[in-house]
RONU-549094 format. One record per atom (N, C-alpha, C): x, y, z. Coordinates in steps of 0.1 Angstrom, whole numbers, padded with zeros to 4 digits, always signed. Layout:
N
XYZ
...
This chain:
452
-0089-0687-0457
-0083-0685-0445
-0086-0670-0440
-0085-0661-0448
-0087-0647-0445
-0102-0645-0441
-0111-0651-0449
-0125-0650-0446
-0129-0656-0433
-0123-0668-0430
-0126-0675-0417
-0121-0666-0405
-0109-0660-0407
-0104-0651-0396
-0113-0639-0394
-0117-0634-0405
-0126-0622-0404
-0139-0625-0397
-0144-0637-0401
-0157-0642-0395
-0155-0643-0380
-0144-0649-0376
-0141-0651-0362
-0140-0637-0354
-0134-0627-0361
-0133-0614-0355
-0147-0608-0353
-0156-0610-0364
-0169-0604-0363
-0177-0611-0351
-0176-0624-0350
-0183-0631-0339
-0178-0626-0326
-0165-0624-0324
-0159-0619-0312
-0164-0605-0308
-0164-0596-0319
-0170-0583-0316
-0184-0583-0312
-0192-0593-0318
-0206-0594-0315
-0207-0599-0300
-0199-0608-0296
-0200-0613-0282
-0195-0603-0272
-0187-0593-0276
-0183-0583-0267
-0193-0572-0265
-0204-0572-0272
-0214-0561-0271
-0220-0562-0257
-0221-0552-0250
-0226-0552-0236
-0241-0549-0237
-0249-0554-0227
-0263-0551-0226
-0266-0536-0223
-0277-0532-0227
-0281-0518-0225
-0295-0518-0218
-0296-0510-0207
-0309-0509-0200
-0319-0501-0209
-0332-0504-0207
-0343-0497-0214
-0352-0491-0203
-0355-0478-0206
-0363-0471-0196
-0372-0460-0202
-0381-0455-0195
-0390-0444-0199
-0388-0432-0189
-0387-0420-0195
-0385-0408-0187
-0396-0398-0190
-0405-0395-0180
-0415-0385-0182
-0409-0372-0176
-0409-0361-0185
-0403-0349-0181
-0412-0340-0172
-0425-0342-0173
-0434-0334-0165
-0435-0339-0151
-0441-0331-0142
-0443-0334-0128
-0430-0337-0121
-0420-0330-0124
-0407-0331-0118
-0398-0343-0122
-0403-0350-0132
-0396-0361-0138
-0399-0375-0131
-0402-0385-0140
-0406-0398-0135
-0398-0408-0143
-0390-0416-0137
-0382-0426-0144
-0387-0440-0142
-0391-0447-0152
-0396-0461-0151
-0388-0470-0160
-0386-0483-0155
-0379-0492-0164
-0388-0496-0176
-0382-0500-0187
-0390-0505-0198
-0398-0518-0195
-0407-0522-0204
-0416-0533-0201
-0407-0546-0198
-0409-0552-0186
-0402-0564-0183
-0388-0562-0178
-0384-0549-0177
-0370-0546-0173
-0369-0543-0158
-0358-0546-0152
-0356-0542-0138
-0354-0527-0136
-0354-0522-0124
-0351-0508-0121
-0338-0504-0127
-0337-0491-0131
-0325-0486-0138
-0314-0484-0127
-0302-0489-0131
-0290-0487-0122
-0280-0479-0130
-0267-0481-0126
-0256-0474-0134
-0254-0482-0147
-0248-0475-0156
-0244-0481-0169
-0252-0474-0180
-0251-0480-0192
-0258-0474-0204
-0273-0477-0203
-0281-0466-0207
-0295-0467-0207
-0301-0461-0220
-0309-0469-0226
-0317-0464-0238
-0330-0459-0233
-0333-0446-0235
-0344-0440-0228
-0354-0434-0238
-0367-0438-0236
-0378-0431-0243
-0382-0419-0234
-0381-0407-0240
-0385-0395-0233
-0399-0391-0237
-0407-0388-0226
-0421-0384-0228
-0423-0370-0222
-0433-0364-0227
-0438-0352-0221
-0453-0352-0222
-0460-0351-0210
-0474-0352-0209
-0479-0366-0214
-0470-0376-0212
-0474-0390-0216
-0470-0393-0230
-0467-0383-0238
-0465-0385-0252
-0450-0388-0256
-0447-0398-0264
-0433-0400-0268
-0428-0388-0276
-0416-0383-0272
-0411-0371-0280
-0397-0374-0285
-0390-0385-0281
-0377-0387-0286
-0370-0399-0277
-0358-0402-0281
-0350-0412-0274
-0337-0406-0272
-0330-0411-0261
-0316-0407-0259
-0309-0419-0253
-0296-0419-0255
-0288-0429-0249
-0279-0422-0239
-0280-0426-0226
-0273-0420-0215
-0264-0430-0208
-0254-0425-0202
-0245-0433-0193
-0247-0428-0179
-0251-0437-0170
-0253-0433-0156
-0241-0438-0148
-0233-0429-0142
-0221-0433-0135
-0225-0440-0122
-0217-0449-0118
-0219-0457-0105
-0220-0447-0094
-0230-0449-0085
-0231-0441-0073
-0239-0428-0075
-0245-0426-0087
-0253-0414-0090
-0268-0419-0091
-0276-0409-0090
-0291-0411-0091
-0295-0412-0106
-0300-0423-0111
-0303-0424-0125
-0312-0414-0130
-0323-0411-0122
-0333-0401-0127
-0326-0387-0128
-0318-0383-0119
-0312-0370-0119
-0303-0369-0132
-0295-0379-0134
-0286-0379-0146
-0293-0378-0159
-0303-0387-0160
-0311-0387-0173
-0319-0375-0175
-0325-0370-0164
-0333-0357-0166
-0323-0346-0170
-0311-0346-0165
-0302-0336-0169
-0298-0337-0184
-0297-0349-0189
-0294-0351-0203
-0305-0347-0212
-0318-0351-0207
-0329-0348-0216
-0333-0333-0216
-0330-0326-0206
-0334-0312-0206
-0323-0302-0209
-0311-0307-0210
-0300-0298-0212
-0300-0292-0227
-0301-0279-0228
-0302-0273-0241
-0289-0273-0249
-0290-0277-0261
-0278-0279-0270
-0281-0273-0284
-0271-0274-0292
-0272-0270-0306
-0282-0280-0313
-0287-0276-0325
-0296-0285-0332
-0289-0298-0335
-0297-0309-0335
-0291-0322-0337
-0289-0325-0352
-0282-0337-0354
-0281-0342-0368
-0294-0349-0372
-0293-0358-0382
-0305-0363-0388
-0311-0374-0380
-0304-0379-0370
-0310-0391-0363
-0321-0388-0354
-0331-0397-0353
-0342-0395-0344
-0340-0402-0331
-0329-0408-0329
-0325-0415-0316
-0312-0409-0312
-0309-0411-0299
-0296-0406-0294
-0284-0412-0301
-0273-0406-0301
-0261-0411-0309
-0255-0423-0302
-0245-0428-0308
-0240-0441-0303
-0232-0440-0290
-0230-0451-0284
-0223-0452-0271
-0210-0445-0272
-0207-0437-0261
-0194-0431-0260
-0195-0416-0264
-0207-0412-0270
-0208-0398-0274
-0209-0389-0261
-0205-0377-0263
-0205-0367-0251
-0220-0366-0247
-0222-0365-0234
-0236-0363-0229
-0243-0351-0235
-0236-0341-0238
-0243-0329-0244
-0248-0332-0257
-0241-0340-0265
-0246-0344-0278
-0258-0353-0277
-0258-0363-0268
-0269-0371-0265
-0281-0363-0261
-0279-0354-0252
-0291-0346-0248
-0297-0338-0259
-0289-0333-0268
-0295-0324-0278
-0305-0331-0287
-0303-0344-0290
-0312-0352-0298
-0326-0352-0292
-0326-0355-0279
-0339-0356-0273
-0346-0342-0271
-0338-0332-0267
-0343-0319-0265
-0349-0313-0277
-0342-0314-0288
-0347-0308-0301
-0360-0315-0305
-0362-0328-0302
-0374-0335-0306
-0386-0331-0299
-0385-0324-0287
-0397-0320-0279
-0406-0311-0287
-0400-0304-0297
-0408-0295-0305
-0416-0302-0316
-0414-0315-0319
-0420-0321-0330
-0434-0327-0326
-0437-0328-0313
-0450-0333-0309
-0456-0323-0299
-0469-0320-0300
-0475-0311-0291
-0473-0316-0276
-0472-0307-0267
-0469-0310-0253
-0481-0308-0244
-0493-0305-0250
-0504-0303-0242
-0509-0316-0236
-0518-0316-0226
-0523-0328-0220
-0530-0336-0231
-0529-0350-0229
-0535-0359-0239
-0550-0357-0239
-0557-0353-0250
-0571-0351-0250
-0578-0364-0253
-0591-0364-0250
-0600-0375-0255
-0602-0374-0270
-0600-0386-0277
-0601-0385-0291
-0612-0394-0296
-0619-0390-0307
-0629-0398-0313
-0622-0409-0321
-0627-0421-0318
-0621-0433-0324
-0631-0443-0330
-0628-0450-0340
-0638-0460-0346
-0637-0473-0338
-0648-0480-0339
-0648-0494-0334
-0638-0502-0342
-0629-0509-0335
-0617-0515-0340
-0616-0530-0337
-0611-0538-0346
-0607-0552-0344
-0592-0552-0343
-0587-0558-0333
-0572-0560-0331
-0570-0575-0334
-0561-0577-0344
-0558-0591-0348
-0543-0594-0344
-0542-0605-0337
-0529-0610-0333
-0527-0624-0338
-0518-0625-0348
-0515-0639-0353
-0504-0645-0345
-0505-0657-0342
-0495-0664-0334
-0493-0678-0337
-0482-0684-0333
-0480-0698-0335
-0470-0703-0324
-0476-0711-0314
-0468-0718-0304
-0459-0709-0296
-0464-0697-0292
-0457-0688-0283
-0467-0683-0272
-0472-0692-0265
-0483-0688-0256
-0478-0679-0245
-0466-0681-0240
-0461-0672-0229
-0459-0658-0234
-0453-0656-0246
-0452-0642-0251
-0466-0636-0254
-0475-0645-0260
-0488-0640-0263
-0496-0635-0251
-0494-0641-0240
-0501-0637-0227
-0497-0623-0224
-0484-0619-0225
-0480-0606-0222
-0486-0596-0231
-0486-0599-0244
-0492-0591-0254
-0507-0588-0252
-0514-0599-0249
-0529-0598-0246
-0532-0589-0234
-0524-0591-0223
-0526-0583-0211
-0524-0568-0214
-0515-0565-0223
-0513-0551-0226
-0524-0546-0235
-0529-0554-0244
-0541-0550-0252
-0553-0548-0244
-0556-0556-0235
-0568-0555-0226
-0567-0543-0217
-0555-0537-0216
-0553-0525-0208
-0554-0512-0216
-0558-0513-0228
-0559-0501-0237
-0570-0492-0232
-0568-0479-0235
-0579-0469-0231
-0589-0466-0242
-0587-0473-0253
-0597-0473-0264
-0610-0477-0260
-0621-0470-0262
-0634-0473-0256
-0642-0485-0263
-0638-0489-0275
-0647-0498-0283
-0638-0506-0293
-0634-0518-0288
-0626-0527-0296
-0628-0541-0292
-0624-0550-0302
-0624-0564-0299
-0611-0570-0303
-0607-0581-0297
-0594-0588-0300
-0597-0601-0306
-0590-0604-0317
-0591-0617-0323
-0576-0623-0324
-0575-0635-0318
-0562-0643-0319
-0564-0653-0330
-0555-0652-0339
-0555-0662-0350
-0543-0672-0348
-0547-0684-0345
-0537-0695-0342
-0533-0701-0355
-0521-0698-0360
-0517-0702-0373
-0510-0716-0374
-0516-0725-0381
-0511-0738-0382
-0506-0744-0369
-0515-0745-0359
-0510-0749-0346
-0506-0764-0345
-0495-0766-0338
-0490-0780-0336
-0495-0785-0323
-0499-0777-0314
-0504-0781-0300
-0516-0772-0297
-0522-0775-0286
-0534-0768-0281
-0530-0757-0271
-0517-0753-0271
-0513-0744-0260
-0520-0730-0262
-0521-0725-0274
-0527-0712-0276
-0542-0712-0273
-0548-0722-0278
-0563-0724-0275
-0565-0725-0260
-0557-0733-0253
-0559-0734-0239
-0557-0721-0231
-0547-0714-0236
-0544-0701-0229
-0556-0691-0231
-0561-0690-0243
-0572-0681-0245
-0585-0685-0238
-0588-0698-0238
-0600-0703-0232
-0599-0702-0216
-0587-0704-0211
-0585-0704-0197
-0585-0690-0191
-0578-0681-0198
-0575-0668-0192
-0583-0656-0198
-0587-0658-0211
-0592-0646-0218
-0605-0649-0225
-0612-0660-0222
-0623-0665-0230
-0634-0655-0233
-0638-0647-0223
-0648-0637-0225
-0644-0624-0231
-0631-0622-0233
-0626-0609-0238
-0618-0611-0251
-0615-0623-0255
-0607-0625-0267
-0613-0636-0276
-0615-0633-0288
-0620-0643-0298
-0609-0652-0304
-0611-0665-0304
-0600-0674-0308
-0605-0680-0321
-0596-0679-0332
-0599-0686-0344
-0586-0693-0349
-0588-0703-0357
-0576-0710-0362
-0575-0708-0377
-0563-0709-0382
-0560-0709-0397
-0550-0720-0399
-0554-0731-0405
-0546-0743-0407
-0534-0741-0416
-0536-0732-0426
-0525-0730-0436
-0514-0721-0430
-0502-0725-0431
-0491-0717-0425
-0489-0704-0433
-0484-0694-0426
-0481-0681-0432
-0487-0669-0425
-0480-0659-0423
-0485-0647-0416
-0496-0640-0424
-0494-0639-0437
-0504-0632-0445
-0517-0640-0445
-0516-0653-0446
-0528-0661-0445
-0536-0659-0432
-0528-0659-0421
-0534-0657-0408
-0540-0643-0406
-0533-0633-0412
-0539-0620-0411
-0552-0619-0419
-0552-0626-0431
-0564-0626-0439
-0576-0633-0432
-0573-0643-0424
-0583-0649-0416
-0589-0639-0406
-0580-0631-0400
-0585-0620-0391
-0593-0610-0399
-0589-0607-0411
-0597-0597-0419
-0611-0603-0422
-0612-0616-0425
-0625-0622-0427
-0634-0621-0416
-0629-0623-0404
-0637-0624-0392
-0639-0611-0384
-0633-0600-0389
-0633-0588-0382
-0647-0581-0383
-0651-0575-0372
-0663-0567-0371
-0661-0552-0371
-0648-0548-0369
-0645-0534-0367
-0645-0526-0380
-0647-0513-0379
-0645-0504-0390
-0631-0502-0394
-0622-0504-0384
-0608-0504-0386
-0602-0517-0381
-0592-0523-0388
-0585-0535-0383
-0571-0531-0380
-0567-0533-0367
-0553-0531-0363
-0546-0544-0361
-0533-0544-0364
-0525-0557-0363
-0513-0554-0355
-0510-0563-0346
-0498-0563-0339
-0493-0578-0337
-0481-0579-0331
-0475-0593-0330
-0476-0598-0316
-0474-0611-0315
-0475-0617-0301
-0463-0615-0293
-0452-0608-0298
-0440-0605-0290
-0439-0590-0287
-0450-0583-0286
-0450-0569-0282
-0457-0566-0269
-0454-0555-0263
-0462-0549-0252
-0467-0536-0257
-0480-0534-0258
-0486-0522-0263
-0487-0511-0252
-0483-0499-0255
-0486-0487-0247
-0501-0486-0244
-0505-0481-0233
-0519-0480-0230
-0527-0472-0240
-0521-0462-0246
-0528-0454-0256
-0525-0458-0270
-0519-0469-0272
-0515-0474-0286
-0527-0474-0295
-0538-0481-0291
-0549-0483-0301
-0556-0470-0303
-0558-0462-0293
-0565-0449-0295
-0557-0440-0305
-0544-0439-0303
-0535-0430-0312
-0534-0436-0326
-0534-0449-0327
-0533-0455-0340
-0546-0454-0349
-0557-0454-0342
-0570-0454-0349
-0577-0440-0350
-0573-0431-0342
-0579-0418-0342
-0577-0411-0356
-0566-0413-0363
-0564-0406-0376
-0575-0410-0386
-0581-0422-0385
-0591-0426-0394
-0604-0418-0393
-0607-0414-0381
-0618-0405-0379
-0616-0391-0384
-0603-0386-0383
-0600-0373-0387
-0598-0372-0402
-0595-0383-0409
-0592-0382-0423
-0600-0394-0430
-0611-0390-0437
-0619-0401-0444
-0612-0408-0455
-0601-0401-0461
-0594-0407-0472
-0582-0415-0467
-0581-0417-0454
-0570-0425-0449
-0573-0440-0450
-0563-0447-0456
-0565-0462-0457
-0557-0470-0448
-0546-0464-0443
-0537-0471-0434
-0530-0462-0424
-0527-0467-0412
-0519-0460-0402
-0509-0469-0396
-0497-0464-0393
-0487-0471-0386
-0481-0463-0375
-0474-0470-0366
-0469-0463-0354
-0455-0467-0350
-0451-0462-0339
-0437-0463-0334
-0435-0477-0327
-0423-0483-0330
-0419-0495-0324
-0405-0493-0318
-0404-0496-0305
-0392-0494-0298
-0388-0508-0291
-0375-0510-0288
-0371-0523-0282
-0376-0524-0267
-0382-0535-0264
-0386-0538-0250
-0374-0541-0241
-0364-0547-0247
-0352-0551-0240
-0340-0550-0249
-0328-0547-0244
-0316-0547-0251
-0305-0555-0242
-0308-0567-0239
-0300-0574-0229
-0291-0584-0236
-0293-0587-0249
-0283-0596-0255
-0276-0589-0267
-0265-0593-0271
-0258-0587-0282
-0266-0586-0295
-0274-0596-0297
-0283-0596-0309
-0293-0585-0309
-0299-0583-0297
-0309-0573-0296
-0303-0559-0298
-0291-0557-0292
-0284-0544-0293
-0280-0541-0308
-0275-0552-0314
-0270-0550-0328
-0282-0547-0337
-0293-0554-0336
-0305-0551-0344
-0310-0537-0342
-0311-0533-0330
-0316-0519-0328
-0306-0509-0333
-0293-0511-0332
-0283-0502-0337
-0283-0501-0352
-0288-0512-0358
-0289-0512-0373
-0302-0505-0378
-0310-0500-0369
-0322-0492-0373
-0334-0497-0366
-0334-0510-0361
-0345-0515-0354
-0358-0514-0363
-0369-0510-0357
-0382-0508-0364
-0387-0494-0363
-0379-0485-0356
-0384-0472-0354
-0384-0463-0367
-0393-0455-0368
-0394-0446-0380
-0394-0431-0376
-0389-0428-0364
-0387-0415-0359
-0399-0409-0351
-0398-0397-0348
-0408-0390-0339
-0415-0379-0345
-0415-0379-0358
-0423-0368-0366
-0434-0375-0373
-0447-0371-0370
-0458-0376-0377
-0458-0372-0392
-0463-0381-0400
-0462-0379-0415
-0473-0386-0422
-0479-0379-0432
-0489-0385-0440
-0484-0387-0454
-0485-0399-0460
-0481-0401-0474
-0493-0402-0483
-0493-0393-0493
-0505-0392-0501
-0501-0395-0516
-0507-0405-0522
-0503-0409-0536
-0507-0398-0546
-0516-0389-0542
-0519-0378-0551
-0509-0366-0550
-0501-0367-0540
-0491-0356-0538
-0478-0363-0533
-0471-0370-0541
-0459-0378-0537
-0449-0370-0530
-0443-0375-0520
-0433-0367-0512
-0420-0365-0520
-0416-0352-0521
-0405-0348-0529
-0392-0355-0524
-0391-0358-0511
-0379-0363-0505
-0379-0378-0505
-0389-0385-0512
-0389-0399-0514
-0390-0403-0528
-0379-0402-0535
-0379-0404-0550
-0383-0419-0554
-0382-0428-0544
-0386-0442-0547
-0401-0445-0543
-0408-0435-0539
-0422-0437-0534
-0430-0442-0546
-0439-0452-0543
-0442-0458-0530
-0435-0471-0527
-0424-0474-0535
-0418-0488-0534
-0409-0490-0522
-0405-0479-0515
-0397-0481-0503
-0406-0482-0491
-0414-0492-0491
-0425-0494-0481
-0420-0495-0467
-0407-0499-0466
-0402-0501-0452
-0401-0487-0445
-0402-0476-0452
-0401-0463-0446
-0414-0460-0439
-0425-0467-0443
-0438-0463-0438
-0442-0469-0425
-0436-0480-0421
-0439-0487-0409
-0436-0502-0409
-0441-0509-0400
-0439-0524-0399
-0452-0531-0394
-0452-0544-0397
-0464-0551-0394
-0468-0553-0379
-0458-0550-0370
-0461-0551-0356
-0469-0540-0351
-0472-0530-0359
-0479-0518-0355
-0485-0511-0367
-0496-0517-0372
-0503-0511-0383
-0518-0513-0382
-0525-0505-0389
-0540-0505-0390
-0545-0501-0403
-0556-0507-0407
-0562-0504-0420
-0577-0501-0419
-0582-0493-0427
-0597-0492-0428
-0602-0505-0434
-0611-0511-0427
-0615-0525-0431
-0620-0526-0445
-0628-0517-0450
-0634-0517-0463
-0623-0515-0474
-0612-0507-0471
-0601-0505-0480
-0593-0518-0481
-0590-0524-0470
-0581-0536-0470
-0588-0547-0477
-0601-0549-0475
-0609-0559-0482
-0610-0556-0497
-0611-0544-0500
-0612-0540-0515
-0600-0543-0522
-0588-0542-0516
-0575-0546-0523
-0572-0560-0522
-0581-0568-0516
-0578-0583-0515
-0571-0587-0503
-0569-0579-0493
-0561-0582-0481
-0547-0584-0484
-0540-0593-0477
-0526-0595-0479
-0524-0606-0489
-0513-0606-0496
-0510-0616-0506
-0506-0629-0498
-0513-0640-0499
-0510-0652-0490
-0497-0658-0494
-0491-0655-0505
-0478-0660-0508
-0466-0652-0502
-0469-0642-0494
-0459-0635-0487
-0460-0637-0472
-0450-0633-0465
-0450-0633-0450
-0442-0644-0444
-0439-0643-0432
-0432-0653-0424
-0440-0666-0424
-0434-0677-0425
-0440-0690-0426
-0443-0695-0440
-0439-0686-0450
-0441-0690-0464
-0427-0691-0470
-0426-0696-0483
-0413-0697-0490
-0408-0683-0493
-0417-0673-0493
-0413-0659-0496
-0405-0653-0484
-0408-0658-0472
-0401-0654-0459
-0405-0641-0453
-0413-0632-0460
-0417-0620-0454
-0423-0611-0465
-0425-0598-0461
-0430-0588-0471
-0445-0586-0471
-0452-0593-0462
-0467-0592-0463
-0472-0578-0459
-0465-0572-0448
-0469-0559-0444
-0466-0548-0455
-0454-0549-0461
-0450-0539-0471
-0460-0540-0483
-0464-0552-0486
-0473-0554-0497
-0486-0547-0494
-0491-0548-0482
-0503-0541-0478
-0502-0526-0479
-0491-0521-0475
-0489-0506-0475
-0490-0501-0490
-0483-0508-0499
-0482-0503-0512
-0495-0505-0520
-0502-0516-0517
-0515-0518-0523
-0525-0507-0520
-0525-0503-0507
-0534-0493-0502
-0531-0479-0509
-0518-0476-0509
-0514-0464-0516
-0517-0464-0530
-0514-0475-0537
-0517-0477-0551
-0532-0476-0554
-0540-0478-0544
-0554-0477-0546
-0559-0463-0544
-0550-0453-0541
-0553-0439-0540
-0556-0435-0526
-0553-0443-0516
-0556-0439-0502
-0543-0435-0495
-0545-0426-0485
-0534-0421-0478
-0529-0430-0467
-0517-0429-0463
-0511-0436-0452
-0505-0426-0442
-0508-0428-0429
-0503-0419-0419
-0494-0426-0409
-0483-0421-0406
-0474-0426-0395
-0475-0416-0383
-0477-0422-0371
-0478-0414-0359
-0469-0420-0349
-0460-0412-0343
-0451-0418-0332
-0459-0419-0319
-0471-0414-0318
-0479-0414-0306
-0484-0428-0303
-0485-0436-0314
-0490-0450-0312
-0478-0459-0310
-0475-0463-0298
-0463-0470-0294
-0465-0484-0290
-0457-0493-0295
-0455-0507-0290
-0441-0510-0287
-0438-0518-0277
-0425-0522-0274
-0423-0536-0279
-0413-0538-0287
-0410-0551-0294
-0399-0559-0287
-0401-0572-0285
-0391-0581-0280
-0382-0586-0292
-0371-0580-0294
-0362-0584-0305
-0357-0598-0303
-0353-0604-0313
-0348-0618-0312
-0334-0617-0305
-0330-0629-0299
-0320-0628-0289
-0306-0634-0293
-0305-0642-0304
-0293-0649-0306
-0287-0645-0320
-0274-0648-0322
-0268-0646-0335
-0275-0654-0346
-0279-0666-0343
-0286-0674-0353
-0299-0667-0357
-0306-0662-0347
-0318-0654-0350
-0315-0643-0359
-0304-0635-0357
-0301-0624-0365
-0298-0629-0380
-0291-0640-0381
-0288-0645-0394
-0302-0648-0402
-0311-0655-0395
-0324-0658-0401
-0331-0645-0404
-0331-0636-0395
-0338-0623-0398
-0332-0615-0409
-0319-0615-0410
-0312-0607-0421
-0316-0613-0435
-0315-0626-0436
-0319-0633-0448
-0334-0630-0451
-0342-0632-0441
-0357-0630-0443
-0360-0616-0447
-0354-0606-0441
-0356-0592-0445
-0353-0590-0460
-0342-0595-0464
-0338-0593-0478
-0348-0600-0487
-0351-0613-0484
-0361-0620-0492
-0375-0613-0492
-0379-0609-0480
-0392-0603-0480
-0393-0590-0488
-0382-0583-0489
-0382-0570-0496
-0385-0573-0511
-0377-0582-0517
-0379-0584-0531
-0391-0593-0534
-0395-0601-0524
-0407-0609-0526
-0420-0600-0527
-0420-0590-0518
-0432-0581-0519
-0432-0573-0531
-0420-0568-0536
-0420-0561-0549
-0425-0570-0560
-0421-0582-0560
-0425-0592-0570
-0441-0594-0569
-0446-0595-0557
-0460-0596-0555
-0468-0584-0561
-0462-0572-0558
-0469-0560-0563
-0470-0560-0578
-0459-0564-0585
-0459-0563-0599
-0467-0574-0605
-0468-0586-0599
-0476-0597-0603
-0491-0593-0602
-0495-0587-0591
-0509-0584-0588
-0513-0570-0594
-0504-0561-0596
-0507-0548-0602
-0497-0545-0613
-0497-0552-0624
-0488-0550-0635
-0487-0536-0640
-0498-0529-0638
-0498-0515-0643
-0487-0506-0636
-0482-0511-0624
-0472-0504-0617
-0458-0506-0623
-0457-0515-0633
-0443-0519-0638
-0436-0507-0644
-0442-0498-0652
-0434-0486-0657
-0429-0478-0646
-0437-0475-0636
-0432-0467-0624
-0421-0474-0617
-0422-0487-0616
-0411-0494-0609
-0398-0494-0617
-0399-0496-0630
-0387-0496-0638
-0380-0482-0638
-0388-0472-0638
-0383-0458-0637
-0375-0456-0625
-0378-0463-0614
-0372-0461-0601
-0361-0471-0598
-0360-0481-0607
-0351-0492-0605
-0336-0488-0602
-0330-0480-0610
-0316-0477-0608
-0314-0471-0594
-0322-0461-0590
-0321-0456-0576
-0324-0466-0566
-0334-0475-0569
-0337-0485-0559
-0326-0494-0557
-0319-0498-0567
-0307-0507-0565
-0296-0500-0557
-0294-0488-0559
-0284-0480-0551
-0288-0479-0537
-0301-0477-0535
-0307-0477-0521
-0305-0490-0514
-0308-0501-0521
-0306-0514-0515
-0292-0517-0512
-0283-0513-0520
-0268-0515-0517
-0265-0508-0504
-0269-0496-0503
-0266-0488-0491
-0273-0494-0478
-0285-0498-0480
-0293-0504-0469
-0286-0516-0463
-0281-0524-0472
-0276-0538-0468
-0260-0538-0466
-0254-0526-0468
-0239-0526-0468
-0234-0530-0454
-0223-0537-0454
-0216-0540-0441
-0208-0527-0438
-0205-0525-0425
-0198-0513-0421
-0191-0516-0408
-0180-0509-0406
-0173-0508-0393
-0180-0498-0384
-0179-0500-0371
-0184-0490-0362
-0176-0477-0363
-0183-0466-0361
-0176-0454-0359
-0169-0454-0346
-0159-0446-0344
-0151-0447-0331
-0159-0447-0318
-0170-0439-0318
-0178-0438-0306
-0188-0449-0304
-0190-0458-0314
-0200-0468-0314
-0195-0481-0309
-0193-0482-0296
-0186-0494-0290
-0196-0506-0287
-0209-0504-0287
-0217-0515-0284
-0231-0511-0280
-0235-0499-0281
-0249-0494-0278
-0256-0489-0290
-0269-0488-0290
-0277-0484-0302
-0273-0471-0307
-0272-0469-0319
-0269-0456-0326
-0281-0451-0331
-0280-0440-0339
-0291-0433-0345
-0298-0442-0356
-0311-0442-0356
-0319-0451-0365
-0316-0447-0380
-0314-0435-0383
-0312-0431-0397
-0297-0430-0400
-0289-0427-0390
-0275-0425-0392
-0267-0438-0395
-0272-0449-0388
-0266-0462-0390
-0250-0461-0388
-0246-0457-0376
-0232-0455-0373
-0226-0467-0366
-0234-0477-0363
-0229-0489-0356
-0225-0499-0366
-0216-0508-0362
-0211-0519-0371
-0223-0527-0376
-0222-0532-0388
-0231-0542-0393
-0223-0553-0400
-0222-0565-0394
-0212-0575-0398
-0214-0579-0413
-0203-0582-0419
-0203-0586-0433
-0212-0598-0436
-0211-0607-0426
-0219-0620-0427
-0234-0616-0428
-0239-0607-0420
-0253-0603-0421
-0256-0595-0434
-0247-0587-0438
-0249-0580-0451
-0250-0590-0462
-0241-0600-0463
-0242-0610-0473
-0255-0618-0473
-0260-0621-0461
-0273-0628-0460
-0284-0620-0465
-0284-0607-0461
-0295-0598-0467
-0295-0598-0482
-0283-0597-0488
-0283-0596-0502
-0286-0610-0509
-0282-0621-0503
-0286-0634-0508
-0301-0635-0507
-0307-0630-0496
-0322-0631-0495
-0328-0622-0505
-0323-0611-0509
-0329-0603-0519
-0329-0610-0533
-0318-0617-0536
-0318-0625-0548
-0328-0636-0548
-0330-0642-0536
-0339-0653-0535
-0354-0649-0535
-0357-0637-0530
-0371-0633-0528
-0380-0635-0539
-0377-0631-0552
-0387-0634-0563
-0389-0648-0565
-0378-0656-0564
-0380-0671-0566
-0389-0677-0555
-0386-0672-0542
-0394-0677-0531
-0408-0673-0532
-0411-0661-0537
-0425-0657-0539
-0432-0666-0549
-0426-0668-0561
-0432-0676-0571
-0434-0690-0567
-0424-0696-0559
-0426-0709-0554
-0438-0710-0544
-0439-0699-0536
-0450-0699-0526
-0464-0698-0533
-0464-0691-0544
-0477-0690-0552
-0480-0704-0558
-0470-0711-0563
-0472-0725-0568
-0477-0734-0557
-0471-0733-0546
-0475-0741-0535
-0490-0739-0531
-0494-0726-0531
-0508-0723-0528
-0517-0729-0538
-0513-0728-0551
-0522-0733-0561
-0523-0748-0560
-0512-0755-0556
-0512-0769-0554
-0521-0773-0543
-0520-0766-0532
-0528-0769-0520
-0543-0767-0523
-0546-0758-0532
-0561-0755-0535
-0567-0765-0544
-0559-0774-0551
-0564-0784-0560
-0571-0795-0552
């Protein structure tokens, strides 16, 4: 009885979450305010803002625009108002915070990224791989943004994964035939689809993104330029921000951390493990996400690509990107995160989507760890040494929590995690973590059976 009542309260709080507008604010040239991808013009109300200087992302803030005021004037005031140093969050604080506190987060971050004009950068020939399945409408938006990239030398490969219809093929042939290469992968699974892209790639670097993103025009240039600058680099990842926050599920996911990794560039070197990452390299979720990642082609092929028993569409439910990150680091190659390489992600829209996602994240986490140990058993001693801290980290990461008083329904800080996370979703994450190793081993058996 108590559990049912609590579940009903959680659902009601979820339904009460208000939509948040998404916008971009350029500080130079007197200030330019634009709506986020696919969003209407900004009006009064809560606004989640990407702040740029000279075109470069430098931070986010959450602002409240009073009715009858000019949104650009209000948000420029928040972004440029000097305040005390911020807390640990890389995004603006939760809904209801004082404007001065919101402004300080964005203002302090302006120092983390150079503000000079964006230079021309040397970049390698790159293959962009987009795996998709029966989402032609979303894919079209993603491809339009990829074809608008300022990168001078790249190809696009669409991998149609276990298609049930000809919708994706028809879209590519009708609208993108001369600019996009279409291939099919009949076996279901994101890792399998990505491996098909690896097989067919011609580029020195392979970049991966999803069919539900809109890529910033400089995304590919900023993601691949580090490979030219650092011959020892095996992998690069970039910034992922929400394209829309118009449903309670989208707001709740973003307030739980979303996919953002902050606005400070960072290189992870296995020869010089980061002192502030005691679980390195096993906390691969800190490095980036599969919607915004690139690998040196010869390095990814040398480690065997992605484990086909991981990823969405398999019994393992996820973890393919995390597996790739750790395999590259374990091979002695560096990984670089850059906030300059930006994509806008369309978060899932319903409570049921969130339930599926929470369980899948938990399963994918332990599935990829199982895959790493199965394929690289030499890592077992290092893994066992980190296990106690790892379990404590997992408990913190998946804990349910009540909202802080100021967090009424808008995204909070990505690291601070001040927004509510329902107990139902917490339980699903933890159940997924228990299932992950079993799911991975079942997926491996299924692959062996299919190969016979």
